[in-house]
N, C-alpha and C positions, 0 to 999 in steps of 0.2 A: 504494500499499499504506500503510494508516494506521499500521502499526507503526513505520515509519521516521520519522514525525513526532514529534520529541521534546517538542513543546509541552505536551500533556496529561500526559505521563508524567514529565517532569523535575521538575515541581512536586510530584508525589506522591512521587517519590524523595527530594527534599529534606525534605519534611515527615515522611516515615517515619524518615529518619535523624536528624532533629531530635528526634523522640520517643525513638528508641532511645538517643541519646547524652545526653539531658537528664533525661527523666522516669523511665525504667526504672531506671537505676543508682541514683537517689536512693531509689526504692522498695525496691530490693534491699538497699541499705546500711542502711536503717532497720529491717530485719527483726530481731526479737528472738526468741531461742530461749526455749522454755518452761522448760527446765531446763538449766543448764549441766552439762556432762559432768564427773563427778568422776574425778580421777586414781586409777588403781589402783596398788596396791603391786606392784612387780616380783617375780615369784617367782624364787627362786634354787634351781636344781636341784643336788642333790649329785651330783658326778661322781667316779667312781673310775677310776683308771688301769687300762689293760689289762695283764694279766699274761701275755699270749700270747707264745710264742717267735716270732721273726721269721725263723727258718730252717727 
């Protein structure tokens, strides 16, 4: 069964992890947003206490 021979697949595994751990994180970290999100002012809602009887 050729699937049990690790010789052709181990090198592919090493190179793929090498790409995933070195090249891809650098490209992701260099990503620039087109516009920075602006902070919104927090809305304060007017609250009135309940005047309901509890009995």
